[in-house]
DSSP file (Angstrom, degrees, kcal/mol; ACC not computed):
  #  RESIDUE AA STRUCTURE BP1 BP2  ACC     N-H-->O    O-->H-N    N-H-->O    O-->H-N    TCO  KAPPA ALPHA  PHI   PSI    X-CA   Y-CA   Z-CA
    1    1 A M              0   0    0      0, 0.0     2,-0.4     0, 0.0     0, 0.0   0.000 360.0 360.0 360.0 140.3  127.2   85.6   51.6
    2    2 A E        -     0   0    0      1,-0.0     2,-0.2     0, 0.0     0, 0.0  -0.728 360.0-119.4 -95.8 138.3  125.9   83.7   54.6
    3    3 A A        -     0   0    0     -2,-0.4     3,-0.0     1,-0.1    -1,-0.0  -0.486  30.7-111.2 -74.9 143.9  122.5   84.5   56.2
    4    4 A L        -     0   0    0     -2,-0.2     2,-0.1     1,-0.1    -1,-0.1  -0.496  36.6-105.9 -71.8 141.8  122.4   85.7   59.8
    5    5 A P        -     0   0    0      0, 0.0     2,-0.3     0, 0.0    -1,-0.1  -0.445  37.7-143.9 -67.8 143.1  120.9   83.2   62.2
    6    6 A T        -     0   0    0     -2,-0.1     3,-0.0    -3,-0.0    -3,-0.0  -0.756  10.9-116.8-109.4 156.3  117.4   84.2   63.4
    7    7 A V        -     0   0    0     -2,-0.3     5,-0.1     1,-0.1     0, 0.0  -0.729  41.5-101.6 -88.0 136.0  115.8   83.8   66.7
    8    8 A P    >>  -     0   0    0      0, 0.0     4,-1.6     0, 0.0     3,-0.7  -0.226  28.0-118.9 -57.1 147.9  112.7   81.6   66.8
    9    9 A I  H 3> S+     0   0    0      1,-0.2     4,-2.3     2,-0.2     5,-0.2   0.800 111.0  61.8 -61.0 -31.7  109.4   83.6   66.8
   10   10 A E  H 3> S+     0   0    0      1,-0.2     4,-1.8     2,-0.2    -1,-0.2   0.890 105.7  46.3 -63.5 -38.8  108.4   82.0   70.2
   11   11 A Q  H <> S+     0   0    0     -3,-0.7     4,-2.1     2,-0.2    -1,-0.2   0.868 110.3  53.5 -71.5 -35.6  111.4   83.6   71.9
   12   12 A Q  H  X S+     0   0    0     -4,-1.6     4,-2.2     2,-0.2    -2,-0.2   0.918 109.0  48.7 -64.2 -42.4  110.7   86.9   70.3
   13   13 A I  H  X S+     0   0    0     -4,-2.3     4,-2.5     1,-0.2    -2,-0.2   0.905 109.7  53.0 -64.1 -41.1  107.2   86.9   71.6
   14   14 A G  H  X S+     0   0    0     -4,-1.8     4,-2.4     1,-0.2    -1,-0.2   0.902 109.3  48.3 -60.4 -42.4  108.4   86.0   75.1
   15   15 A V  H  X S+     0   0    0     -4,-2.1     4,-2.6     2,-0.2     5,-0.2   0.912 111.6  49.6 -65.6 -42.4  110.9   88.9   75.1
   16   16 A V  H  X S+     0   0    0     -4,-2.2     4,-2.4     2,-0.2    -2,-0.2   0.906 112.0  48.5 -63.7 -41.7  108.2   91.4   73.9
   17   17 A V  H  X S+     0   0    0     -4,-2.5     4,-2.5     2,-0.2    -2,-0.2   0.925 112.4  48.1 -64.7 -45.0  105.7   90.1   76.6
   18   18 A I  H  X S+     0   0    0     -4,-2.4     4,-2.3     1,-0.2    -2,-0.2   0.930 114.0  46.0 -63.1 -45.9  108.4   90.4   79.4
   19   19 A L  H  X S+     0   0    0     -4,-2.6     4,-2.5     1,-0.2    -1,-0.2   0.895 112.3  51.9 -64.4 -39.1  109.4   93.9   78.3
   20   20 A G  H  X S+     0   0    0     -4,-2.4     4,-2.4    -5,-0.2    -2,-0.2   0.916 110.4  47.7 -62.6 -43.6  105.8   95.0   78.0
   21   21 A L  H  X S+     0   0    0     -4,-2.5     4,-2.5     2,-0.2    -2,-0.2   0.894 111.9  50.5 -64.6 -39.7  105.0   93.7   81.5
   22   22 A F  H  X S+     0   0    0     -4,-2.3     4,-2.6     2,-0.2    -2,-0.2   0.926 111.2  47.9 -63.7 -44.5  108.0   95.5   82.9
   23   23 A I  H  X S+     0   0    0     -4,-2.5     4,-2.4     2,-0.2    -2,-0.2   0.913 113.0  48.1 -64.3 -42.3  107.1   98.8   81.2
   24   24 A C  H  X S+     0   0    0     -4,-2.4     4,-2.4     2,-0.2    -1,-0.2   0.918 113.0  48.5 -63.3 -43.2  103.5   98.6   82.5
   25   25 A G  H  X S+     0   0    0     -4,-2.5     4,-2.5     2,-0.2    -2,-0.2   0.900 111.8  49.1 -63.3 -41.5  104.7   97.7   86.0
   26   26 A Y  H  X S+     0   0    0     -4,-2.6     4,-3.0     2,-0.2    -2,-0.2   0.919 111.4  48.9 -65.6 -43.0  107.2  100.6   86.0
   27   27 A C  H  X S+     0   0    0     -4,-2.4     4,-2.5     2,-0.2     5,-0.3   0.922 112.0  48.8 -62.5 -43.5  104.5  103.1   84.8
   28   28 A A  H  X S+     0   0    0     -4,-2.4     4,-2.5     1,-0.2     5,-0.4   0.923 114.0  46.5 -62.2 -43.7  102.1  101.9   87.5
   29   29 A F  H  X S+     0   0    0     -4,-2.5     4,-2.6     1,-0.2     5,-0.3   0.926 112.5  50.7 -62.9 -44.7  104.8  102.2   90.1
   30   30 A F  H  X S+     0   0    0     -4,-3.0     4,-1.0     1,-0.2    -2,-0.2   0.920 117.4  37.4 -61.8 -45.5  105.8  105.7   88.9
   31   31 A F  H  < S+     0   0    0     -4,-2.5    -1,-0.2    -5,-0.2    -2,-0.2   0.876 122.7  41.2 -79.2 -37.1  102.3  107.1   88.8
   32   32 A L  H >< S+     0   0    0     -4,-2.5     3,-1.0    -5,-0.3    -3,-0.2   0.898 115.0  50.7 -76.3 -40.0  101.0  105.4   92.0
   33   33 A G  H 3< S+     0   0    0     -4,-2.6    -1,-0.2    -5,-0.4    -2,-0.2   0.787 117.1  40.1 -68.1 -27.6  104.1  105.9   94.0
   34   34 A R  T 3< S+     0   0    0     -4,-1.0     2,-0.3    -5,-0.3    -1,-0.2   0.260  82.6 135.8-103.9  11.3  104.3  109.6   93.2
   35   35 A S    <>  -     0   0    0     -3,-1.0     4,-1.8     1,-0.2     5,-0.1  -0.425  42.2-159.7 -66.2 122.8  100.6  110.3   93.5
   36   36 A E  H  > S+     0   0    0     -2,-0.3     4,-2.7     2,-0.2     5,-0.2   0.818  90.1  58.5 -72.3 -30.7  100.0  113.5   95.4
   37   37 A K  H  > S+     0   0    0      2,-0.2     4,-2.4     1,-0.2    -1,-0.2   0.935 107.8  45.0 -63.7 -46.4   96.4  112.4   96.2
   38   38 A I  H  > S+     0   0    0      2,-0.2     4,-2.2     1,-0.2     5,-0.2   0.928 114.6  49.0 -63.6 -44.6   97.5  109.3   98.0
   39   39 A R  H  X S+     0   0    0     -4,-1.8     4,-2.6     1,-0.2    -2,-0.2   0.926 112.0  48.3 -61.0 -45.3  100.3  111.1   99.9
   40   40 A K  H  X S+     0   0    0     -4,-2.7     4,-2.9     1,-0.2     5,-0.3   0.906 110.4  51.3 -64.0 -41.9   97.9  113.9  101.0
   41   41 A R  H  X S+     0   0    0     -4,-2.4     4,-2.5     2,-0.2     5,-0.2   0.912 112.2  46.7 -61.8 -41.7   95.3  111.3  102.2
   42   42 A L  H  X S+     0   0    0     -4,-2.2     4,-2.4     2,-0.2     5,-0.3   0.924 114.5  46.5 -66.8 -43.5   97.9  109.5  104.2
   43   43 A L  H  X S+     0   0    0     -4,-2.6     4,-1.5     8,-0.2     8,-0.2   0.902 116.2  45.0 -65.9 -40.5   99.2  112.7  105.7
   44   44 A D  H  < S+     0   0    0     -4,-2.9    -2,-0.2    -5,-0.2    -1,-0.2   0.894 119.0  41.4 -69.6 -39.7   95.8  114.0  106.5
   45   45 A G  H  < S+     0   0    0     -4,-2.5    -2,-0.2    -5,-0.3    -1,-0.2   0.829 128.9  24.7 -79.0 -32.7   94.5  110.8  108.0
   46   46 A L  H  < S-     0   0    0     -4,-2.4     4,-0.4     1,-0.3    -3,-0.2   0.534 108.4-108.8-112.3  -8.7   97.5  109.7  110.0
   47   47 A G     X  -     0   0    0     -4,-1.5     4,-2.1    -5,-0.3     5,-0.3  -0.232  44.1 -66.9  95.4 167.8   99.4  112.8  110.7
   48   48 A P  H  > S+     0   0    0      0, 0.0     4,-1.7     0, 0.0    -1,-0.1   0.909 128.6  38.6 -64.2 -44.9  102.7  114.1  109.3
   49   49 A R  H  > S+     0   0    0      2,-0.2     4,-2.2     1,-0.2     5,-0.2   0.972 122.5  38.7 -72.9 -54.2  105.0  111.5  110.8
   50   50 A A  H  > S+     0   0    0     -4,-0.4     4,-2.5     1,-0.2     5,-0.2   0.867 116.1  54.1 -66.1 -35.5  102.9  108.3  110.5
   51   51 A G  H  X S+     0   0    0     -4,-2.1     4,-2.2    -8,-0.2    -1,-0.2   0.908 109.1  47.8 -63.8 -42.0  101.6  109.5  107.1
   52   52 A A  H  X S+     0   0    0     -4,-1.7     4,-2.3    -5,-0.3    -2,-0.2   0.901 112.1  49.8 -65.7 -40.7  105.1  109.9  105.8
   53   53 A I  H  X S+     0   0    0     -4,-2.2     4,-2.3     1,-0.2    -2,-0.2   0.924 112.7  46.7 -63.7 -44.2  106.1  106.5  107.1
   54   54 A H  H  X S+     0   0    0     -4,-2.5     4,-2.5     2,-0.2    -1,-0.2   0.861 110.5  53.3 -66.9 -35.3  103.1  104.8  105.5
   55   55 A H  H  X S+     0   0    0     -4,-2.2     4,-2.3     2,-0.2    -2,-0.2   0.929 110.9  45.4 -65.7 -44.9  103.7  106.6  102.2
   56   56 A I  H  X S+     0   0    0     -4,-2.3     4,-2.3     2,-0.2    -2,-0.2   0.901 113.2  50.9 -64.4 -40.6  107.3  105.4  102.0
   57   57 A T  H  X S+     0   0    0     -4,-2.3     4,-2.4     1,-0.2    -2,-0.2   0.902 109.3  51.2 -63.3 -40.7  106.1  101.9  103.0
   58   58 A L  H  X S+     0   0    0     -4,-2.5     4,-2.7     2,-0.2    -2,-0.2   0.909 108.8  51.4 -62.1 -42.6  103.5  102.0  100.2
   59   59 A Q  H  X S+     0   0    0     -4,-2.3     4,-2.3     1,-0.2    -2,-0.2   0.922 111.9  46.3 -60.6 -44.4  106.1  103.1   97.7
   60   60 A K  H  X S+     0   0    0     -4,-2.3     4,-2.2     2,-0.2    -1,-0.2   0.882 112.5  50.4 -66.9 -37.9  108.4  100.2   98.7
   61   61 A L  H  X S+     0   0    0     -4,-2.4     4,-2.7     2,-0.2     5,-0.2   0.919 110.9  48.8 -65.6 -44.0  105.5   97.7   98.6
   62   62 A L  H  X S+     0   0    0     -4,-2.7     4,-3.1     2,-0.2     5,-0.4   0.909 110.1  52.2 -61.2 -42.4  104.4   98.9   95.1
   63   63 A L  H  X>S+     0   0    0     -4,-2.3     4,-1.9    -5,-0.2     5,-1.1   0.931 112.4  45.4 -58.7 -46.0  108.0   98.6   93.9
   64   64 A R  H  X5S+     0   0    0     -4,-2.2     4,-0.6     3,-0.2     5,-0.3   0.916 118.7  41.3 -65.1 -44.2  108.2   95.0   95.2
   65   65 A L  H  <5S+     0   0    0     -4,-2.7     4,-0.2     3,-0.2    -2,-0.2   0.896 122.5  36.3 -73.1 -40.9  104.8   94.0   93.8
   66   66 A L  H  <5S+     0   0    0     -4,-3.1    -3,-0.2    -5,-0.2    -2,-0.2   0.791 130.0  23.3 -89.3 -28.4  105.0   95.7   90.4
   67   67 A L  H  <5S+     0   0    0     -4,-1.9    -3,-0.2    -5,-0.4    -2,-0.1   0.772 130.2  34.0-110.0 -32.4  108.6   95.4   89.5
   68   68 A A     <<       0   0    0     -5,-1.1    -3,-0.2    -4,-0.6    -4,-0.1   0.538 360.0 360.0-101.0  -6.3  110.0   92.4   91.3
   69   69 A G              0   0    0     -5,-0.3    -1,-0.1    -6,-0.3    -4,-0.1   0.442 360.0 360.0 -18.1 360.0  106.8   90.4   91.2
């Protein structure tokens, strides 16, 4: 029987680091982007229309910074 080829340990570590960073970025985006405190502060401080626009812009900015970095 022939042994299966294995992936070098350096590549395995790289994959684990990349997946870990992606998961951390996604969690940060999920919790910050859906934060009711941030949304309420923006709506109270800027008004309903401008607050909503800034909240959506913040979500898109977080998405870009944390996941597409």
